[in-house]
C-alpha positions as CSV (number, residue, x, y, z in Angstrom):
1,M,124.6,-7.3,60.6
2,P,124.8,-10.9,62.6
3,S,127.3,-13.1,61.1
4,A,124.8,-15.1,58.8
5,L,126.8,-14.0,55.6
6,E,130.0,-15.2,57.5
7,S,130.2,-18.8,55.6
8,F,130.8,-17.1,52.6
9,D,134.3,-15.6,51.7
10,V,135.1,-12.3,49.6
11,I,134.0,-13.5,46.6
12,G,131.0,-15.5,47.1
13,G,132.5,-18.6,47.6
14,W,131.7,-21.3,50.5
15,R,133.6,-21.9,53.3
16,E,133.8,-24.2,56.7
17,N,136.5,-23.0,57.7
18,Y,138.7,-19.5,57.7
19,R,141.7,-19.7,56.1
20,A,145.2,-19.3,58.2
21,L,148.9,-18.9,57.7
22,G,150.2,-20.5,60.5
23,A,149.0,-23.3,62.3
24,G,146.2,-25.9,60.6
25,K,146.2,-28.5,58.1
26,P,148.2,-27.7,55.0
27,V,145.9,-27.3,51.9
28,P,147.7,-27.5,48.7
29,V,145.6,-25.1,46.0
30,E,146.5,-24.2,42.4
31,V,145.1,-21.1,41.2
32,H,146.3,-20.0,37.3
33,G,148.7,-23.4,37.6
34,R,150.6,-21.4,40.3
35,P,150.6,-22.7,44.0
36,V,149.1,-21.2,46.5
37,A,149.7,-22.0,50.0
38,Y,147.4,-21.7,53.3
39,R,146.3,-23.8,55.9
40,L,142.7,-24.7,57.6
41,G,142.0,-22.0,60.4
42,L,138.9,-22.1,62.6
43,P,135.5,-23.3,61.5
44,V,133.6,-20.5,60.7
45,D,130.6,-20.0,63.3
46,A,127.4,-18.6,61.0
47,S,125.4,-18.3,63.9
48,G,123.8,-14.6,65.1
49,T,121.1,-13.3,66.6
50,L,118.7,-11.1,65.0
51,P,117.6,-7.7,66.7
52,N,114.2,-9.2,67.6
53,G,116.0,-12.1,69.6
54,R,115.5,-14.7,67.5
55,K,118.2,-16.9,67.0
56,F,119.8,-18.6,64.0
57,A,122.5,-21.5,63.2
58,G,123.6,-20.5,59.7
59,I,122.0,-19.1,56.8
60,D,119.5,-21.2,56.0
61,E,118.2,-20.7,59.0
62,F,118.3,-16.8,59.1
63,K,117.1,-16.6,55.4
64,K,113.6,-19.0,56.9
65,L,113.8,-16.2,60.3
66,A,114.6,-12.7,58.6
67,S,111.8,-10.5,57.6
68,P,111.7,-8.1,54.8
69,G,113.4,-5.4,56.5
70,E,116.7,-7.9,57.7
71,T,117.2,-9.0,54.5
72,P,121.0,-10.0,53.8
73,A,123.4,-7.5,52.8
74,R,123.5,-7.5,48.9
75,A,119.6,-7.0,49.0
76,R,119.6,-4.1,51.1
77,P,121.5,-1.7,48.6
78,R,119.0,-2.5,45.8
79,S,116.2,-1.6,47.5
80,R,117.8,2.0,48.9
81,N,118.6,2.6,45.8
82,A,114.7,1.5,44.4
83,R,113.4,3.7,47.2
84,R,115.3,6.5,46.2
85,A,114.7,6.5,42.5
86,G,111.1,6.3,43.3
87,H,110.3,2.6,42.4
């Protein structure tokens, strides 16, 4: 799968930079009233190339170019399960 979904973190939040523990600009954040320390890491690269050679620069371009067989990963299990169930 191309990296179109790379701009989303593990819980679906939008990100423009990766988180880092070493070098980078400190980001002061509180979670449930407790300080969480991390730093801004490298910028996210959400560009890629589809199997048919078409290039995209992010999720919006990916959605415009993707055919039904190249949809984001979240939609794939649903359609596979639907086929298995005969829907």
